[in-house]
Backbone bond lengths (Angstrom), bond angles and torsions (degrees), N, CA, C in turn:
res aa  C-N    CA-C-N  psi(-1)  N-CA   C-N-CA  omega(-1)  CA-C   N-CA-C  phi
1 M - - - 1.469 - - 1.530 109.14 -
2 A 1.311 117.25 126.84 1.465 121.42 -176.80 1.520 110.01 -71.02
3 L 1.326 115.05 141.89 1.464 121.56 177.25 1.520 108.66 -89.21
4 T 1.319 115.54 121.91 1.458 120.11 178.62 1.519 109.28 -93.21
5 I 1.322 116.30 119.72 1.463 121.53 -179.54 1.522 108.49 -97.89
6 P 1.329 117.95 123.44 1.472 119.23 178.53 1.526 111.02 -53.96
7 F 1.329 116.12 142.27 1.460 120.78 -175.78 1.517 112.00 -56.85
8 H 1.359 116.28 -36.97 1.463 118.16 -177.10 1.517 111.80 -65.72
9 M 1.346 117.78 -20.74 1.453 120.37 179.62 1.525 111.60 -82.73
10 C 1.345 117.70 -12.97 1.467 121.17 -179.28 1.522 112.49 -90.71
11 N 1.298 116.93 -18.13 1.456 122.66 -174.45 1.523 109.76 -110.39
12 P 1.355 118.89 119.11 1.478 120.30 -175.31 1.512 112.84 -57.26
13 Y 1.352 117.75 -40.72 1.463 119.26 180.00 1.522 110.79 -65.43
14 L 1.327 116.96 -45.69 1.458 119.95 -179.59 1.525 111.30 -66.09
15 R 1.331 116.52 -32.21 1.469 119.91 175.97 1.510 109.72 -60.73
16 C 1.344 115.85 -45.04 1.464 121.63 179.97 1.525 110.54 -62.24
17 M 1.326 116.28 -46.86 1.456 120.01 -178.00 1.537 111.29 -67.25
18 Y 1.346 116.12 -34.90 1.470 120.00 178.15 1.526 109.63 -63.99
19 R 1.346 115.87 -42.63 1.461 119.64 -179.84 1.525 110.15 -64.44
20 I 1.332 117.57 -41.99 1.453 120.97 178.32 1.524 110.28 -61.93
21 D 1.325 116.40 -42.05 1.460 120.16 179.35 1.524 110.85 -59.94
22 E 1.331 116.41 -40.79 1.462 120.14 177.84 1.536 110.60 -64.92
23 E 1.320 116.82 -42.26 1.467 120.83 178.79 1.528 111.03 -64.02
24 V 1.315 116.06 -40.98 1.467 119.82 179.74 1.522 110.08 -57.96
25 R 1.319 117.27 -46.56 1.462 120.27 -178.33 1.521 111.33 -63.41
26 S 1.340 116.77 -40.84 1.462 120.42 180.00 1.519 111.46 -64.72
27 I 1.333 116.48 -45.70 1.465 121.01 -179.89 1.521 110.15 -65.95
28 L 1.321 116.51 -40.21 1.457 120.86 179.67 1.528 111.08 -60.29
29 D 1.320 116.26 -42.75 1.471 120.43 178.71 1.526 111.19 -63.06
30 T 1.331 116.21 -43.68 1.465 120.51 179.83 1.523 111.10 -63.98
31 F 1.334 115.76 -44.19 1.460 120.11 -178.66 1.521 110.87 -65.45
32 Q 1.329 116.71 -40.09 1.455 119.72 179.24 1.520 110.71 -62.16
33 G 1.332 116.17 -37.87 1.460 119.92 176.42 1.517 112.22 -63.47
34 M 1.335 116.15 -39.27 1.464 120.61 177.58 1.523 110.67 -64.72
35 M 1.329 116.75 -41.77 1.456 120.37 -179.33 1.529 110.74 -67.47
36 D 1.323 116.12 -38.81 1.463 120.05 178.90 1.528 111.04 -63.94
37 A 1.333 115.42 -33.90 1.466 119.93 -179.81 1.526 111.97 -80.21
38 G 1.339 116.14 -12.78 1.464 120.54 -178.70 1.512 110.14 101.10
39 L 1.329 116.30 119.87 1.467 120.89 -176.32 1.523 109.73 -74.60
40 S 1.311 115.77 119.82 1.462 120.73 177.05 1.514 108.89 -128.71
41 A 1.331 116.13 160.15 1.465 120.72 -177.72 1.526 110.15 -58.79
42 S 1.332 115.34 140.51 1.461 120.49 -178.98 1.521 112.22 -89.96
43 R 1.331 116.95 -14.86 1.461 119.86 -179.45 1.519 109.27 -159.59
44 A 1.310 114.91 155.99 1.467 121.00 174.60 1.521 107.54 -98.32
45 W 1.312 117.35 124.89 1.463 121.14 -176.73 1.524 109.45 -85.78
46 R 1.326 115.41 115.50 1.474 119.91 -177.61 1.524 112.71 -113.42
47 E 1.307 116.64 -5.29 1.459 120.07 -178.13 1.535 110.22 -86.93
48 P 1.335 117.52 163.36 1.472 119.76 173.09 1.529 110.35 -59.16
49 I 1.303 116.01 147.54 1.460 120.32 -177.25 1.525 112.09 -86.33
50 A 1.310 117.67 -34.20 1.471 121.15 -173.44 1.533 113.38 -52.23
51 P 1.338 120.12 -43.76 1.469 119.21 -175.88 1.524 115.38 -67.97
52 V 1.339 117.82 -5.96 1.470 118.86 178.01 1.530 111.90 -113.43
53 I 1.327 117.05 13.83 1.466 120.47 -179.38 1.526 110.80 -104.17
54 D 1.344 115.51 130.24 1.463 121.31 167.69 1.530 106.44 -88.91
55 H 1.316 115.88 107.34 1.472 122.76 -177.10 1.525 107.38 -74.44
56 T 1.324 117.02 115.79 1.465 121.67 -160.88 1.523 113.32 -118.76
57 N 1.321 114.70 136.98 1.454 120.86 166.75 1.524 107.89 -138.98
58 L 1.324 115.75 98.39 1.459 122.13 178.30 1.538 110.52 -118.07
59 R 1.311 114.85 24.53 1.459 118.18 175.94 1.532 109.24 -68.87
60 P 1.320 117.26 139.15 1.468 119.03 -178.36 1.518 113.07 -62.83
61 E 1.337 116.91 -24.96 1.470 120.02 -179.24 1.528 113.16 -91.28
62 A 1.318 117.37 5.49 1.471 120.24 -179.79 1.530 110.41 -56.79
63 A 1.324 114.89 135.23 1.461 120.99 -179.69 1.528 108.79 -125.16
64 E 1.332 115.62 172.19 1.466 119.70 -174.25 1.523 113.57 -55.08
65 P 1.338 121.04 -42.55 1.470 118.74 178.01 1.536 112.78 -60.09
66 D 1.331 117.15 -34.81 1.464 120.62 177.95 1.522 110.72 -64.86
67 I 1.313 116.15 -40.66 1.468 120.56 -177.47 1.526 110.34 -72.70
68 R 1.322 116.92 -36.36 1.468 119.52 175.65 1.531 110.32 -62.21
69 R 1.329 116.85 -41.26 1.463 121.11 177.91 1.540 110.42 -65.95
70 L 1.316 117.09 -38.69 1.465 121.80 178.01 1.529 110.47 -59.30
71 C 1.325 116.45 -46.34 1.463 120.92 -179.73 1.526 111.53 -66.43
72 E 1.321 115.98 -39.67 1.464 119.81 178.04 1.530 110.57 -61.60
73 E 1.327 117.00 -44.46 1.463 121.28 179.15 1.522 111.04 -66.06
74 A 1.323 117.28 -38.45 1.464 120.61 179.91 1.520 110.97 -62.99
75 G 1.335 116.81 -43.42 1.458 119.99 177.78 1.517 112.60 -67.96
76 Q 1.317 115.97 -38.94 1.462 121.02 -178.40 1.521 112.01 -65.73
77 H 1.332 117.00 -41.48 1.466 120.83 -173.79 1.525 113.87 -99.64
78 G 1.320 117.72 -7.74 1.458 119.96 177.97 1.515 113.93 74.58
79 F 1.333 117.11 40.26 1.457 119.88 176.19 1.530 110.17 -71.27
80 A 1.326 115.12 160.42 1.463 119.60 -178.12 1.520 111.73 -64.75
81 S 1.316 115.97 -41.89 1.468 119.92 -177.72 1.519 109.51 -159.72
82 V 1.320 114.65 171.52 1.455 121.14 162.22 1.526 106.08 -107.31
83 C 1.330 115.71 136.80 1.468 120.27 179.18 1.525 107.68 -113.74
84 V 1.330 115.40 116.77 1.471 121.51 -171.79 1.526 109.48 -138.50
85 Y 1.330 115.08 169.53 1.456 119.60 174.42 1.533 109.89 -69.98
86 P 1.353 116.83 155.74 1.466 120.13 -176.93 1.519 114.74 -55.61
87 C 1.333 118.08 -31.88 1.469 119.35 -178.19 1.520 112.56 -64.72
88 F 1.340 117.47 -19.11 1.464 120.78 -178.75 1.532 112.82 -98.50
89 V 1.316 117.56 -0.87 1.470 119.40 -177.26 1.530 112.26 -59.92
90 P 1.337 120.88 -47.72 1.470 118.84 -179.77 1.524 112.80 -58.30
91 L 1.327 117.58 -41.68 1.464 120.77 178.86 1.517 110.61 -62.54
92 C 1.326 117.58 -46.85 1.470 120.60 -179.24 1.521 111.36 -64.70
93 A 1.318 116.67 -39.29 1.467 120.08 178.92 1.529 110.55 -62.59
94 E 1.309 116.52 -36.77 1.467 120.88 177.47 1.527 110.78 -69.37
95 L 1.321 116.63 -46.71 1.464 120.72 -175.99 1.526 112.45 -69.45
96 L 1.329 117.06 -29.37 1.463 120.90 -175.99 1.527 112.62 -107.35
97 A 1.315 115.92 17.75 1.469 119.87 -176.28 1.519 112.36 -57.34
98 D 1.325 118.12 -35.39 1.467 121.49 -177.79 1.532 111.82 -110.85
99 A 1.327 116.47 20.61 1.460 120.85 -177.49 1.523 110.20 -118.77
100 A 1.322 115.95 161.84 1.461 121.26 -176.86 1.527 114.25 -72.63
101 P 1.346 119.85 -39.78 1.463 118.20 -176.97 1.531 112.41 -57.63
102 A 1.328 115.38 137.70 1.459 120.88 176.66 1.525 109.76 -82.54
103 V 1.322 115.03 166.19 1.459 120.84 173.32 1.525 107.61 -100.92
104 C 1.324 115.59 121.68 1.459 122.86 179.62 1.522 108.41 -116.08
105 T 1.319 116.73 142.43 1.461 119.72 175.98 1.513 109.99 -138.63
106 V 1.327 115.29 170.99 1.460 121.15 -175.44 1.529 110.28 -110.67
107 V 1.333 114.12 149.52 1.467 121.72 -177.50 1.528 108.53 -132.17
108 G 1.331 116.36 134.55 1.455 120.06 -178.08 1.515 112.23 64.15
109 F 1.314 115.77 31.99 1.466 122.26 -169.96 1.525 110.35 -97.28
110 P 1.343 118.96 138.80 1.463 127.28 4.44 1.526 115.13 -103.05
111 H 1.348 118.52 0.05 1.466 119.30 -170.77 1.526 114.56 -102.52
112 G 1.326 117.79 -13.36 1.463 120.57 178.27 1.509 114.14 75.69
113 A 1.328 118.11 9.50 1.459 121.16 -170.91 1.525 113.99 -94.71
114 S 1.324 118.35 7.40 1.462 120.40 173.30 1.532 109.31 -68.62
115 T 1.327 116.39 158.63 1.463 119.21 175.02 1.524 109.47 -68.32
116 S 1.315 115.69 157.15 1.465 120.28 179.87 1.521 111.41 -62.37
117 S 1.325 116.74 -37.19 1.466 119.23 179.21 1.521 111.03 -66.64
118 T 1.335 116.37 -35.67 1.458 119.74 176.24 1.523 110.70 -66.18
119 K 1.312 117.10 -43.97 1.468 120.95 177.93 1.526 110.68 -61.59
120 A 1.328 116.88 -41.54 1.466 119.98 179.63 1.524 110.82 -63.63
121 A 1.330 116.76 -42.77 1.466 120.24 179.44 1.521 110.77 -65.94
122 E 1.322 116.40 -41.71 1.456 121.49 178.50 1.531 109.87 -60.43
123 T 1.316 115.43 -41.60 1.463 121.02 179.10 1.518 111.46 -63.92
124 R 1.324 116.03 -49.90 1.463 120.44 -178.35 1.518 111.52 -58.74
125 L 1.323 116.85 -46.49 1.460 120.52 -179.36 1.526 111.65 -64.11
126 A 1.326 116.69 -38.82 1.467 120.07 -180.00 1.524 110.98 -66.58
127 V 1.312 116.66 -42.90 1.469 119.65 179.93 1.523 110.39 -66.80
128 E 1.308 116.97 -41.57 1.469 120.27 177.28 1.532 111.47 -62.48
129 A 1.324 116.80 -27.43 1.472 121.15 179.16 1.523 112.62 -85.11
130 G 1.337 117.35 -7.23 1.460 119.71 175.44 1.511 116.51 123.69
131 A 1.326 118.69 -2.44 1.471 120.09 176.55 1.524 109.31 -70.33
132 R 1.323 115.99 140.43 1.468 120.99 177.04 1.522 111.35 -121.94
133 E 1.335 116.69 0.90 1.452 121.34 173.51 1.527 108.28 -139.34
134 I 1.324 115.01 134.34 1.463 122.02 -177.83 1.525 108.25 -121.71
135 D 1.339 116.64 122.70 1.459 121.75 174.67 1.528 107.50 -106.28
136 M 1.327 116.52 104.43 1.460 121.23 -176.60 1.524 110.66 -103.33
137 V 1.324 116.01 146.38 1.465 121.37 174.14 1.524 107.87 -94.76
138 L 1.331 115.90 127.13 1.460 118.39 -179.52 1.529 111.58 -74.51
139 R 1.325 116.80 174.38 1.461 122.66 178.83 1.529 109.06 -77.19
140 I 1.310 116.39 89.49 1.466 122.12 -172.74 1.531 111.38 -61.43
141 G 1.316 116.91 -46.52 1.455 120.09 -179.12 1.514 112.39 -62.02
142 A 1.333 116.69 -41.71 1.463 120.24 179.17 1.524 110.99 -64.08
143 L 1.322 116.33 -39.44 1.461 119.64 178.02 1.526 110.59 -62.48
144 K 1.326 117.11 -44.23 1.456 120.44 -178.26 1.533 112.08 -67.50
145 E 1.332 116.14 -26.78 1.462 120.65 175.62 1.520 112.61 -78.96
146 G 1.337 117.47 -12.59 1.455 120.67 -175.66 1.514 113.73 85.31
147 R 1.327 117.54 15.53 1.479 121.41 179.26 1.533 108.18 -87.30
148 L 1.317 114.47 73.70 1.465 120.94 -170.87 1.521 112.32 -68.16
149 Q 1.332 117.38 -33.65 1.462 119.03 178.66 1.526 111.13 -63.08
150 V 1.329 116.80 -38.57 1.466 121.26 178.10 1.529 110.02 -62.62
151 V 1.321 115.86 -43.22 1.472 120.20 179.63 1.518 110.35 -64.64
152 F 1.329 116.11 -46.00 1.467 120.54 179.10 1.530 110.83 -58.75
153 D 1.323 116.51 -49.43 1.470 120.41 -177.09 1.526 111.30 -62.75
154 D 1.326 116.75 -35.79 1.460 121.60 179.54 1.528 110.66 -64.38
155 I 1.335 116.03 -46.34 1.470 119.99 177.88 1.520 109.91 -64.91
156 R 1.318 116.59 -43.44 1.464 120.78 -177.25 1.525 111.63 -62.99
157 A 1.335 116.70 -35.61 1.465 119.74 177.61 1.525 110.82 -60.12
158 V 1.328 116.50 -38.65 1.468 120.57 179.91 1.520 111.17 -74.31
159 T 1.326 118.03 -44.39 1.477 119.07 -179.59 1.527 110.57 -63.98
160 D 1.330 117.39 -39.86 1.469 120.06 178.59 1.531 110.51 -63.99
161 A 1.326 116.44 -43.78 1.468 119.95 -179.88 1.519 111.09 -65.04
162 A 1.320 116.23 -41.73 1.467 120.38 -179.35 1.515 111.13 -63.57
163 H 1.319 116.73 -46.23 1.462 120.00 -175.25 1.523 112.24 -74.84
164 S 1.334 116.92 -28.60 1.465 118.42 176.31 1.522 110.94 -72.27
165 A 1.335 116.87 -31.63 1.471 120.42 178.54 1.519 111.54 -76.71
166 H 1.319 117.37 -37.17 1.461 122.79 175.63 1.532 107.86 -159.59
167 P 1.325 118.17 119.76 1.473 120.38 -171.63 1.519 115.24 -63.58
168 D 1.335 116.93 -20.03 1.471 119.26 -177.70 1.528 113.31 -94.43
169 T 1.317 117.41 7.99 1.456 119.87 -178.80 1.523 110.66 -66.29
170 I 1.329 115.61 134.09 1.469 122.55 177.24 1.525 108.94 -95.26
171 V 1.323 116.06 132.60 1.462 121.37 179.10 1.529 109.28 -115.16
172 K 1.328 114.98 126.95 1.462 121.63 175.91 1.523 107.93 -113.70
173 V 1.313 116.34 136.58 1.459 121.52 -177.72 1.526 109.06 -107.16
174 I 1.333 116.07 118.49 1.466 121.78 -179.70 1.521 108.91 -86.61
175 L 1.347 115.37 122.39 1.462 120.69 -176.95 1.525 112.85 -86.85
176 E 1.311 117.98 -28.48 1.471 124.38 -169.14 1.533 108.67 57.49
177 T 1.324 114.15 65.30 1.462 122.10 -170.75 1.521 114.26 -59.51
178 C 1.330 118.06 -28.64 1.468 120.21 -178.84 1.516 112.31 -63.50
179 L 1.331 118.20 -16.92 1.461 121.81 -178.38 1.524 112.72 -100.70
180 L 1.334 117.61 0.19 1.461 121.40 -172.59 1.515 111.68 -117.36
181 D 1.336 116.10 153.44 1.459 119.09 170.05 1.532 108.77 -88.30
182 T 1.324 115.90 176.90 1.470 119.55 -172.78 1.524 111.99 -62.11
183 E 1.328 117.76 -44.23 1.458 120.19 -179.54 1.524 111.32 -63.64
184 Q 1.316 117.22 -38.63 1.465 120.28 178.79 1.522 111.51 -65.59
185 K 1.322 116.98 -37.73 1.465 120.38 177.27 1.527 110.47 -62.73
186 I 1.319 116.77 -43.46 1.460 120.05 179.47 1.522 110.09 -64.74
187 S 1.336 117.01 -46.62 1.467 120.41 179.49 1.525 111.10 -57.63
188 A 1.330 116.82 -42.48 1.464 120.43 179.81 1.519 111.15 -61.60
189 C 1.314 117.19 -41.35 1.462 120.79 178.42 1.520 111.22 -62.24
190 L 1.326 117.16 -43.28 1.462 120.66 -178.70 1.519 111.27 -68.76
191 L 1.320 117.24 -37.89 1.465 120.30 177.37 1.523 111.01 -66.39
192 A 1.340 117.66 -41.17 1.466 121.08 177.01 1.525 110.42 -61.45
193 R 1.312 115.88 -42.38 1.468 120.80 177.28 1.520 111.23 -58.73
194 D 1.327 116.71 -49.78 1.461 120.95 -174.91 1.522 112.64 -73.12
195 A 1.343 116.95 -21.29 1.467 120.75 -179.04 1.530 112.68 -89.61
196 G 1.322 117.64 1.43 1.457 120.19 173.23 1.511 116.21 94.80
197 A 1.330 118.02 15.41 1.463 120.77 177.23 1.527 110.43 -76.32
198 H 1.314 115.65 168.36 1.467 121.79 -178.69 1.523 112.57 -110.06
199 F 1.330 116.72 -28.29 1.461 122.96 -179.16 1.524 109.22 -134.20
200 V 1.317 115.50 153.53 1.461 121.22 159.08 1.524 106.72 -112.68
201 K 1.318 115.72 143.38 1.466 121.78 -172.73 1.524 108.94 -127.56
202 T 1.309 117.16 142.57 1.456 120.49 -172.62 1.522 113.55 -69.25
203 S 1.335 117.67 -51.49 1.464 119.07 -160.38 1.524 112.62 -150.65
204 T 1.325 114.17 158.95 1.468 119.73 172.09 1.526 111.45 -85.86
205 G 1.331 116.40 -26.36 1.456 120.93 -171.40 1.522 112.26 86.26
206 F 1.336 116.57 4.50 1.461 120.93 -177.48 1.521 112.41 -117.97
207 S 1.332 117.67 10.60 1.460 120.21 179.64 1.521 109.69 -112.21
208 T 1.308 117.24 -149.51 1.463 121.03 -171.84 1.522 114.05 -86.24
209 G 1.310 118.18 -4.83 1.462 120.86 179.85 1.510 110.77 -167.99
210 G 1.339 115.07 168.10 1.455 120.43 -178.92 1.515 112.08 -118.88
211 A 1.317 115.55 -149.89 1.458 121.34 -176.32 1.523 111.10 -70.90
212 T 1.328 115.67 143.00 1.465 122.07 171.38 1.519 108.49 -127.93
213 A 1.329 115.46 154.55 1.463 119.76 178.68 1.521 111.17 -60.42
214 A 1.336 116.88 -39.57 1.462 120.47 -178.89 1.521 111.40 -64.27
215 D 1.334 117.27 -41.29 1.461 119.74 179.35 1.524 111.32 -67.25
216 V 1.313 116.91 -40.69 1.463 120.09 178.29 1.529 110.17 -61.36
217 R 1.333 116.87 -44.65 1.466 119.75 179.18 1.530 111.25 -63.54
218 L 1.323 116.34 -42.20 1.464 120.18 178.45 1.522 111.27 -61.46
219 M 1.312 117.13 -44.82 1.462 120.57 -178.82 1.520 111.73 -65.87
220 A 1.333 116.56 -40.25 1.459 120.14 177.21 1.519 110.71 -62.79
221 L 1.324 116.49 -39.96 1.455 120.78 177.32 1.526 110.72 -64.71
222 A 1.328 116.65 -42.87 1.459 121.28 -176.61 1.521 112.30 -64.47
223 V 1.326 117.34 -40.89 1.472 118.99 -177.27 1.516 112.62 -85.13
224 G 1.311 117.01 -15.96 1.456 120.92 171.21 1.513 116.04 56.38
225 G 1.318 117.10 32.93 1.461 120.23 178.87 1.509 114.11 85.37
226 R 1.322 118.70 -7.77 1.471 120.58 179.90 1.523 111.80 -80.14
227 L 1.316 117.06 -26.57 1.456 123.43 171.70 1.517 107.65 -124.45
228 R 1.313 115.33 165.05 1.460 119.98 174.89 1.522 109.71 -103.27
229 V 1.315 115.78 167.99 1.456 121.58 -174.24 1.523 109.28 -120.72
230 K 1.339 115.27 131.13 1.461 120.83 174.66 1.522 108.86 -112.80
231 A 1.310 115.92 125.80 1.465 121.86 175.85 1.517 108.19 -98.80
232 S 1.312 116.55 131.00 1.461 120.36 178.83 1.522 108.98 -151.31
233 G 1.320 115.16 156.94 1.452 121.22 -179.22 1.507 111.06 97.82
234 G 1.335 116.47 103.91 1.454 120.95 176.34 1.510 115.69 83.43
235 I 1.335 117.77 11.24 1.470 120.82 178.67 1.529 107.22 -91.35
236 R 1.328 115.89 103.00 1.460 120.04 -170.32 1.524 113.63 -123.93
237 T 1.337 118.27 -12.50 1.462 121.45 -177.47 1.526 110.15 -131.09
238 R 1.331 114.67 165.71 1.466 119.10 176.39 1.533 110.96 -60.90
239 A 1.334 116.28 -37.21 1.464 120.08 178.49 1.525 110.82 -63.01
240 D 1.338 117.46 -41.59 1.468 120.99 176.09 1.521 110.29 -58.82
241 A 1.332 115.60 -46.40 1.462 120.76 -177.50 1.524 111.23 -62.63
242 L 1.310 116.99 -47.04 1.461 120.76 -178.75 1.529 111.45 -64.85
243 L 1.337 116.25 -34.73 1.464 119.76 177.26 1.525 110.53 -61.14
244 M 1.329 116.86 -47.55 1.463 120.66 -178.90 1.529 111.66 -67.01
245 L 1.314 116.68 -42.27 1.468 119.96 178.68 1.524 111.01 -65.06
246 G 1.315 116.40 -37.21 1.457 120.40 179.00 1.507 113.72 -66.16
247 H 1.324 116.69 -24.63 1.468 120.24 -178.95 1.521 112.85 -99.11
248 G 1.329 117.58 6.13 1.454 119.30 170.97 1.505 116.97 121.06
249 A 1.336 118.80 2.27 1.467 119.78 176.91 1.525 110.08 -70.24
250 D 1.332 115.18 140.50 1.465 121.58 176.53 1.520 111.50 -104.31
251 R 1.314 116.74 -18.78 1.455 123.04 -178.99 1.518 107.56 -144.56
252 L 1.321 116.03 149.55 1.457 122.57 177.87 1.518 109.03 -123.64
253 G 1.316 116.34 144.02 1.449 120.98 171.43 1.511 109.05 -114.73
254 S 1.324 116.83 127.67 1.458 119.02 -177.46 1.520 110.72 -157.74
255 S 1.326 114.74 146.56 1.457 119.90 171.20 1.519 110.72 -94.41
256 A 1.345 116.15 -3.59 1.472 121.40 179.61 1.533 110.33 -106.89
257 S 1.319 116.43 31.29 1.470 121.51 -172.75 1.520 113.22 -57.74
258 V 1.317 117.14 -43.02 1.463 120.10 -177.38 1.524 110.56 -64.96
259 V 1.320 117.09 -40.82 1.467 120.95 176.39 1.520 110.33 -61.68
260 I 1.334 116.88 -42.42 1.463 121.55 -177.09 1.512 112.57 -60.48
261 I 1.331 117.42 -40.03 1.472 119.07 -175.00 1.518 113.48 -88.02
262 E 1.337 117.71 -6.76 1.443 119.15 178.30 1.526 110.66 -68.15
263 P 1.347 118.08 138.57 1.475 120.33 -177.66 1.520 111.81 -65.80
């Protein structure tokens, strides 16, 4: 009797997508059970908050004095990084050359609709200029259409460019969770994981919503400790920060960082 092999098992890409589909269903079931039981904090945050904050200024009107002040505050308070537009990376790299905060920049920001080659070039140039963390926006429209290979290849183009320019570069993938349903959020996390990213990130802060505790918990569940989670968008108070950290965020992005760490 001949053995019939399902078509998806014969094609490497379809095999990958089939496995992701199976993972999505499993994670979705687990998350639904958590929501049915009532979402509660998964941990109590007892560490200082400053070292996990990306001190951010992505306002379109940001000027050099604003960025100089951002770097000064980052060094003074010990934030994880400054997150700025690519045009400010050389200045930040110079100002923070002897300081702990890293230089983080954004790629394909804020809509993720640049071509993959453009994102890769943007990444390479930023890393060569001194950025050590890249926050990229994935192809949101492609994800919503179910074109998972396009999303994977887009992320992979950035991770490859980042690591070829400097092997220690950290890549964070912005999902823009307010535009996605639960299954799409899980799929995005799994694609970021498989494409070599280090973090998944909730939001740009430029769309219809920001980070939520439920999304942070879902993303932490989806990546299962293999990637870290960055919550960003609408985090303006210490209570906001503690809420996100309590539900599984490992990093926070905020322009209100100084307010957050004040006692």
